[in-house]
N, C-alpha and C positions, 0 to 999 in steps of 0.2 A: 393603529401603525404605525410604524416609523420605515420611513425612507432616509438613506444615508447616502446625501452626494459626497464621492471621497475624490476630489479633484490633486492630483499629481502633478501639477503644472507647476512649475518654477513662476510663471506671472497669474499675480492674482487679477487683472482687470484680460487679460487674453480669450482667446478663443475657446479653451475649452472650458472657462467656467462661468463664458456666456451661455453657450451651449448649458453645461451642465445647472443655470438656474431657471436655465426655461424648464428641463424637464424637469424638477421639482415643482415649477411653476404648475408642472401636468396633473405630477402626485397628488399634488394638494387640493387641487382642483379637484380629485376624488376622495377627498377626505382625508388622506393621508399626512401625519405630522411629518416634516419632512427636514434636513437639517445639512448645509453646505460646509464642509469638511477640507480645507484647504492646505495644502503641504506647507504655504507658504510663508517662512517665520518658524517652524517649526525643523526638532532636529530627530531624525530616526536613524541610526548607526546601524550600519549589515549586520546580519547573520553573525556570532563569533562561532556558530557548527560545535559550540559547545556540552551539546545535546542536554543543559542542565533542565529545560522544559520535559525532558522525558517524564511523561505519567503526571504533570506536575499542569500544565498548560498555559502556565506562567512562564513567558522569559526574565531571563535575570538582569537585560541591560537597562539602565532608568532611563525614561527620554519620553519623546511625547507620544511613542507608539502604545506607551498605558494606557495612555488617554483613550487616543484610538483605537487601538485593540477592544478597549469596552462600548466604544461608541456600533464597533462594527457586529460585536456580540452582540449587543441589544435590537439592533436594525433587522425588520423582516425583508428589508429589501434593500442591496447595495449598487451604486450607480460607479463604474468606475470609470475615470476620465485620465486620457492623459496624450498630450502631442506625442509628435514622435520625432524622436532626438536618433540620428545616425544611425536608423532602420531599425529603432526598439522603442521601446519602454522610455521614458527618463528614469534617470540614476534614482530619483525620490520613488517612482513606483516600484522597481526591480527592489527596492528597501524594504518597502513595505509586504511587497507577496513573500517577500522572504523569512518576514520575521513572524506572519502568520503563519507560518511553521510550528511556534508556540500551542496553538491553536488545536491540537492534538488529542485531549481526553474529550469521556461521553456528556460532561458539562462546561468543555470548551470550545466549542468548534462552529463551522461558518456551514454543518451542513443543514439544506430545505429553506434558507435564505437564497431572495430574487436577487439574479445579476446583470444589471445591463451595463452597456461598454459604451462611452463618448473615446474619439478618437481623430485629433486633427493632424492634420498633416501636409506640405507646402509640396511634397515629391513621391519617392518611393517610402515603402516602407508599411504601409496603411495593414494591406493583408497579412504580414510577417506577426505587427502588433496585437491586430481581432486573434491570430488563428495563437496567439502565447497565453491571452490575456480569455480569453476560450477553456484553452487546454487546463489555466490554473481552476477556471472553475471545475470542470468535470474533476479531477481532482480532489477540489476540497468538498465533491456534492452538492453545488449549489444550482441552483436550479435556473437555467440563464431563459433570459430575455430576449428581447431583439438589441440592437446596437447602431450607431452612429456612426459614419465614416464622412468627414467633412472635409475638403479641400479651399476651404477660405483664402482669397488672393492675400498677397502681402501689403497690401495698399490700402484695400478695402474691408479685408478683415469679414465678417459676414455681413454685411452693408446689401442689402436685395437679395439674401437669400431666405427667401420666406418658405420656401419648403425644406428647408434643413431645419430652420427651428420650430414649423411646425412639425416636425417629423421628430423633433428634441421633443417636444411639447407631449406627443404622445405616447412617446417613449415610458415621462413617467407616468404618464395614467394605464399602459400595458401595466409597468410594476406592481401597482397595486391590484390592478385586476386579478394578475397571476399568483400573487401573493396572497390573494383571499379565497384562492382555490386550495389554498392547504397542502399542497402537494407534497409527497417526502418521498426519499429513497428507500425500499425496503429496511425493517431493520437489521438485517444478515448481512447487509452491504454495509461493510464498515463507512464509518463516518468521514474519515479520511484515508485514501486511497495508499497504499502501498506502488511503488514504483513496479510496475507493472514491465515485463522485459524478459529477454535473456540472461541468466544470471549464473555464473559458475558457482559452483556446489564448495 
């Protein structure tokens, strides 16, 4: 079993990465193979809305999303990590989310993988980010696990936040246990949900 930790923080030594490493330790303790993939030093270009991926499941843009995409598709579970910047996910996280639009074929999609979330914030925006990522997972048919919502202090970071660190460790363990259940959406539900709502004819 493979659990991928995806850090979309531009800080390689920040709180998001610290909590991600703790979660991956928990997953590893349950017997999973784990990997931390950080956005730092990588190039993920924005989606161009060219639709060249339709029916192919492959984006035409050649950058580090090719490597990340293969890792996401191969993983049994993905932990999405981001700090809150201006009441939202980081620009890097949004670019990753948008580029997974290319995973739109029966052979290349994120359906039935387990998804966890790690979000760190200094003030406002936490709930908005959690809702955004959970809605993204629902649209991609990802099985939701728990989330970590941390407010580390600017001076001490996660120092002394033992319950937070334990919760992150437990998230990793939970990811493995849920993935082992092999839950699946019914086959008649599309692998990638269309945009439901009110539409004009």
